[in-house]
C-alpha positions in Angstrom: -2.0 28.5 -1.7 1.9 27.1 -2.2 2.9 25.4 -5.3 3.1 21.2 -5.4 6.0 19.8 -5.8 4.7 17.7 -9.0 3.2 20.3 -11.1 3.5 20.1 -14.3 3.8 16.4 -14.4 1.9 14.9 -16.7 0.8 11.6 -16.6 -1.4 8.9 -18.9 -2.5 6.6 -16.0 -3.5 2.8 -17.5 -2.8 1.4 -13.6 -5.3 -0.6 -12.0 -6.0 -2.8 -8.8 -3.6 -1.4 -6.1 0.1 -1.3 -6.4 -0.2 1.2 -9.7 -2.9 3.6 -8.3 -1.0 3.8 -5.4 2.2 4.9 -6.8 0.2 7.5 -9.1 -1.8 8.7 -6.3 1.6 9.6 -4.4 2.4 11.6 -8.3 -1.3 13.1 -7.8 -1.1 14.1 -4.7 2.0 16.0 -4.7 0.6 18.2 -8.0 1.1 16.0 -11.0 -1.7 15.8 -13.4 -3.1 12.2 -14.3 -5.1 11.0 -16.7 -6.4 7.7 -15.6 -7.5 5.7 -18.3 -10.8 2.8 -17.6 -13.4 1.4 -19.8 -17.3 1.4 -19.1 -17.3 -2.0 -21.0 -15.3 -3.5 -18.5 -15.0 -1.6 -15.4 -11.4 -1.9 -13.6 -11.3 -4.4 -10.7 -11.1 -2.6 -7.5 -14.0 -0.6 -8.6 -15.6 -3.9 -8.0 -14.3 -4.9 -4.8 -15.7 -4.0 -1.4 -16.4 -2.5 1.4 -18.9 -0.5 -0.4 -20.4 3.0 0.7 -23.3 2.1 2.9 -23.2 -1.7 1.9 -24.4 -1.0 -1.6 -22.4 -2.4 -4.5 -21.6 -0.2 -7.4 -18.8 0.4 -9.5 -18.9 4.4 -8.2 -18.7 3.1 -4.5 -16.0 0.8 -3.5 -14.1 2.3 -0.6 -11.0 0.7 -2.3 -10.9 2.3 -5.4 -11.6 5.5 -4.1 -9.1 5.7 -1.5 -6.6 5.2 -4.1 -7.7 7.6 -6.9 -7.7 10.6 -5.1 -7.0 13.6 -6.8 -6.7 11.9 -10.6 -8.7 12.9 -13.9 -11.3 9.8 -14.8 -11.2 9.1 -18.7 -13.2 6.1 -20.3 -11.7 5.3 -23.4 -12.6 1.3 -24.8 -9.1 0.1 -25.0 -10.7 -2.7 -27.8 -12.4 0.1 -30.4 -9.8 0.4 -33.4 -9.8 4.3 -32.8 -8.3 4.4 -29.1 -4.6 3.6 -30.4 -4.8 6.8 -32.2 -6.3 8.6 -29.6 -3.6 7.4 -27.1 -1.0 8.2 -29.2 -2.1 11.7 -29.1 -2.8 11.6 -25.3 1.4 10.2 -25.1 2.7 13.5 -26.8 1.2 15.5 -24.1 2.5 13.1 -21.4 5.7 13.3 -19.4 5.2 9.5 -18.0 2.8 6.9 -18.9 2.2 4.2 -16.3 0.9 0.3 -16.6 0.7 -2.3 -14.6 -1.0 -4.9 -17.3 0.3 -8.5 -18.1 3.8 -7.9 -19.9 2.9 -7.5 -24.1 -0.9 -5.8 -23.3 0.1 -2.3 -24.4 2.1 -4.3 -27.4 -0.9 -6.1 -28.4 -2.5 -2.5 -28.7 0.3 -1.2 -30.7 1.0 1.4 -28.0 4.5 -0.8 -26.7 7.8 1.7 -25.7 9.0 1.5 -29.5 5.7 3.1 -30.5 4.7 5.4 -27.5 8.7 7.0 -27.7 8.0 7.5 -31.9 5.4 10.2 -31.0 7.1 11.4 -27.9 10.8 10.8 -27.7 10.8 11.8 -24.0 8.6 9.4 -22.7 9.1 7.9 -19.5 7.2 4.6 -19.6 6.6 3.0 -16.1 6.0 -0.8 -16.4 4.9 -2.9 -13.2 4.1 -6.5 -13.7 4.4 -9.6 -11.2 7.5 -11.1 -12.3 8.8 -8.3 -14.5 9.5 -8.6 -17.9 10.8 -11.5 -19.9 12.1 -15.1 -18.6 10.2 -18.0 -18.7 7.4 -16.7 -15.9 6.5 -13.4 -17.0 3.0 -13.5 -18.1 2.0 -15.6 -14.9 -1.4 -14.2 -13.3 -2.0 -12.9 -9.7 -2.5 -11.0 -6.9 -1.1 -10.2 -3.8 -1.3 -13.8 -2.0 0.1 -15.4 -4.9 2.8 -13.1 -4.7 3.6 -13.0 -0.8 4.1 -16.7 -2.0 6.0 -16.6 -4.4 8.3 -14.3 -2.7 8.8 -15.9 0.7 6.3 -14.2 3.3 3.8 -17.1 3.4 6.5 -19.4 4.3 7.3 -17.3 7.8 3.7 -16.6 8.4 1.9 -18.7 11.0 1.8 -20.9 13.9 4.2 -24.0 14.6 1.5 -26.3 14.7 -0.7 -24.7 12.1 1.0 -24.2 8.4 1.7 -20.9 7.1 -0.9 -18.3 6.3 -0.8 -15.2 3.4 0.1 -11.6 5.3 -3.0 -9.7 5.6 -4.4 -8.4 2.0 -2.6 -7.4 -0.7 0.8 -6.8 1.7 3.2 -6.7 -1.5 1.2 -4.3 -3.3 2.0 -2.2 -0.3 6.1 -2.2 -0.8 6.3 -1.9 -4.5 4.5 2.2 -4.6 7.8 3.4 -2.8 10.0 1.7 -5.1 8.0 2.8 -8.2 7.6 6.4 -7.4 11.3 7.1 -6.7 12.1 5.2 -10.2 9.8 7.3 -11.8 11.1 10.4 -11.0 14.3 9.6 -11.5 13.4 8.9 -15.0 11.6 12.6 -14.6 14.9 13.7 -13.4 16.7 12.3 -16.2 14.3 13.4 -19.2 14.7 16.9 -18.1 18.5 17.1 -18.1 18.9 15.0 -21.0 15.8 15.1 -23.3 15.7 11.3 -23.1 12.8 9.1 -22.5 13.3 5.8 -20.5 11.4 2.5 -20.4 10.9 1.3 -16.4 10.4 -2.3 -16.0 9.6 -3.0 -12.5 9.2 -6.5 -11.0 7.1 -6.3 -8.3 8.6 -9.7 -7.0 12.1 -8.5 -6.8 11.0 -5.2 -5.3 9.2 -7.2 -2.0 12.4 -8.9 -1.8 13.6 -6.3 -0.5 11.8 -6.7 3.2 13.0 -10.1 3.7 16.5 -9.2 3.5 17.6 -10.6 7.3 15.7 -13.9 6.0 17.4 -14.0 2.9 21.2 -13.5 4.1 20.5 -15.9 7.2 19.7 -18.5 4.6 22.7 -17.5 2.1 25.4 -17.4 4.9 24.0 -19.5 7.4 21.7 -22.0 5.8 19.4 -21.5 7.7 15.0 -21.6 6.9 12.9 -19.6 9.0 10.5 -21.5 10.8 7.1 -20.8 11.7 7.2 -19.0 15.0 3.6 -17.2 15.4 4.0 -14.1 17.9 7.7 -15.2 18.9 11.0 -13.2 17.9 14.3 -14.7 17.7 16.2 -11.9 20.0 13.2 -11.0 22.2 11.6 -13.1 25.1 8.8 -12.2 26.2 7.4 -11.2 22.4 3.8 -11.6 21.9 0.3 -10.2 21.7 -1.5 -10.5 25.4 -5.6 -9.9 26.1 -6.6 -7.0 28.3 -9.2 -6.0 30.6 -12.7 -5.0 28.7 -12.8 -1.4 27.7 -15.2 1.2 29.6 -17.8 0.4 26.8 -17.7 -3.2 27.4 -15.5 -4.2 24.3 -13.6 -7.7 25.5 -11.3 -8.1 22.2 -8.7 -5.8 23.8 -5.0 -6.4 23.6 -1.2 -5.3 24.1 2.0 -6.4 22.7 5.2 -6.5 24.7 8.8 -6.8 23.1 11.4 -7.3 25.8 14.7 -7.4 23.7 17.2 -6.4 26.9 18.0 -7.9 30.8 17.1 -4.4 32.0 13.9 -4.5 30.0 12.7 -7.6 31.5 14.0 -6.1 34.8 11.7 -3.5 34.4 8.8 -5.8 33.2 9.4 -7.8 35.8 9.0 -5.2 38.5 5.9 -3.9 37.3 4.2 -7.5 37.5 5.9 -8.2 41.1 4.1 -4.7 42.2 0.8 -6.0 41.1 1.7 -9.5 43.5 2.9 -11.6 40.4 5.3 -13.6 42.1 5.9 -16.5 39.9 7.9 -13.4 37.2 10.3 -13.4 40.1 11.4 -17.0 39.3 14.9 -17.9 38.3 14.4 -19.6 35.4 13.1 -16.2 33.8 16.1 -14.5 34.8 18.4 -14.2 31.4 17.1 -13.8 28.1 18.5 -17.7 27.3 16.4 -19.0 30.2 13.3 -17.1 29.4 13.5 -18.5 25.7 13.8 -22.1 27.0 10.4 -21.1 29.2 8.7 -18.9 27.0 5.1 -20.8 26.9 5.4 -20.7 31.2 6.0 -17.0 30.9 3.6 -15.9 27.9 0.8 -17.3 30.6 1.9 -15.4 33.1 2.0 -12.5 31.4 -1.3 -12.7 29.9 -2.7 -13.8 33.4 -1.6 -10.1 34.6 -2.3 -8.4 31.5 -6.1 -9.4 31.4 -6.5 -7.6 34.8 -5.6 -4.1 33.0 -6.9 -1.4 30.4 -5.0 -2.0 27.7 -4.2 1.7 27.2 -3.3 2.4 30.9 -0.9 -0.6 31.2 1.0 0.6 27.5 1.7 4.1 29.4 2.6 2.1 32.5 5.1 -0.1 30.7 6.4 2.3 28.3 7.1 4.6 31.4 9.9 2.2 32.6 11.0 1.9 29.7 9.8 -1.7 28.4 8.5 -1.7 24.4 4.4 -1.5 24.7 2.1 -0.6 22.2 -1.5 -1.2 22.5 -3.5 -3.5 19.4 -5.5 -1.4 17.5 -8.6 -1.5 15.5 -9.7 0.5 12.7 -12.0 2.7 14.9 -8.8 2.9 17.3 -7.0 4.3 14.2 -9.5 6.6 13.0 -9.6 7.7 16.8 -5.6 8.0 17.0 -4.4 11.3 18.5 -1.2 11.5 16.8 -2.8 10.3 13.5 -5.3 13.1 13.7 -2.8 15.3 14.5 -0.5 14.8 11.5 -4.2 14.8 9.1 -3.3 11.4 8.4 -7.1 10.4 7.3 -8.5 13.1 5.0 -12.0 13.7 4.2 -13.6 14.1 0.9 -16.8 14.6 -0.4 -17.7 12.3 -3.0 -20.7 12.7 -5.4 -22.2 9.1 -4.6 -20.4 8.2 -1.8 -20.9 11.0 0.5 -17.7 12.0 2.6 -15.1 9.3 3.1 -12.2 9.1 4.4 -8.6 8.4 2.2 -4.7 7.9 3.5 -2.5 11.2 3.1 1.2 10.7 2.2 3.3 8.8 5.1 5.9 12.1 4.4 5.5 15.4 4.8 7.5 17.8 2.8 8.0 21.2 4.8 7.9 23.5 2.0 5.8 22.3 0.0 3.9 19.3 1.5 1.3 17.3 -1.1 -2.9 17.8 -1.0 -5.6 15.8 -1.3 -8.7 18.0 -2.1 -10.4 15.7 -5.2 -12.4 12.2 -4.6 -11.8 9.6 -7.1 -13.8 10.2 -10.2 -16.9 8.7 -11.1 -16.6 6.5 -13.7 -15.6 8.7 -17.4 -16.8 11.2 -15.3 -14.0 13.6 -16.8 -13.8 12.2 -19.9 -14.6 15.2 -22.1 -12.8 17.7 -19.9 -9.4 16.2 -19.9 -9.9 15.3 -23.9 -10.7 18.6 -24.8 -9.6 21.0 -22.3 -6.7 19.2 -21.2 -5.3 17.3 -24.6 -6.7 19.9 -26.8 -9.3 17.7 -28.8 -12.2 20.1 -31.0 -15.2 19.6 -30.4 -15.5 17.7 -33.8 -13.0 15.4 -32.6 -14.3 14.4 -29.5 -18.2 13.9 -31.2 -16.4 11.8 -33.6 -14.9 9.2 -31.4 -18.0 9.8 -28.7 -20.4 8.9 -31.2 -18.2 6.3 -32.8 -18.3 4.2 -29.3 -14.4 4.6 -28.4 -15.1 6.7 -25.1 -17.2 3.8 -23.8 
């Protein structure tokens, strides 16, 4: 079996919920040894978040947690115990990198800030992610995905003109940040290996998330424009939206197709396909150019919806794509698991979990040709690997381990 690109990289992981665990999953998937610290006294939030396997709740049954924590070793350490800081400092001597996404100041309150960590390991890379970054008047503001999406301005641009703004699905910003985080960590590790020097990386999830809003910010800065709520509309395309389709063969009625027309040539192709089915209204001169289509967009959407409603979504997608019209079916989750392209690329990796049973986890989006990643271990049970990690990986003696266990430090 080929070596993985990050084999030999040793990570002590304090991350929790989504943005941090997704970051360290990329590392573990590509060969890094990731020791994930939790506490049985205070199980991390994501372990208590559904959906749960079989609909039965439990700290070892969360699908969210299982997806983001494959390939990691699970340790239980009570960070409120007086012996915990010294244990962490010992693990820090082993580690190349430490990752955390606590509120700024948490590590420092434990006596484990970067200055202290670098005393025991001058090469250490400490990655700290927080909602707004360290320093400044709002550094300790709490919040999760919906709060950060709103602070980043995304809630302000999503929704329909007559309904007001809405949040993106889920913790949207948590899915933007890990790509930046992995790049920063690997750059710091590269510097570490070249110079022997450590680094403290301070990532603001707000600032990272703003990169996706580049066009919106540029338009405001240069033109003074504030974005408006437009639903499915697009300023450079018409028609542009999701349109109803006929029920599937199995009777599923809630079926849709997305169509996006950016050029007059694409519109002509769409118009001709509609005309072939006897839809004469689309031939009207009021739809001839982009400008006039925009002016009559509500009427145009109604004509298209009346046409698409008589067609199978997959057949219509293939038909439109064949003549150069951008179109795609609106998938639901079942569709994604049955998608031929995702299956070909093995995007969903199935792992066997001791309590959840067989479950799916996401494989990395980028496949390295010579050293592809690998997911071969399910997310750990709470505290599952505490003894193995501390004794076999960190090197504690049996006596040292038993002393910590009996003192309650490993709860």
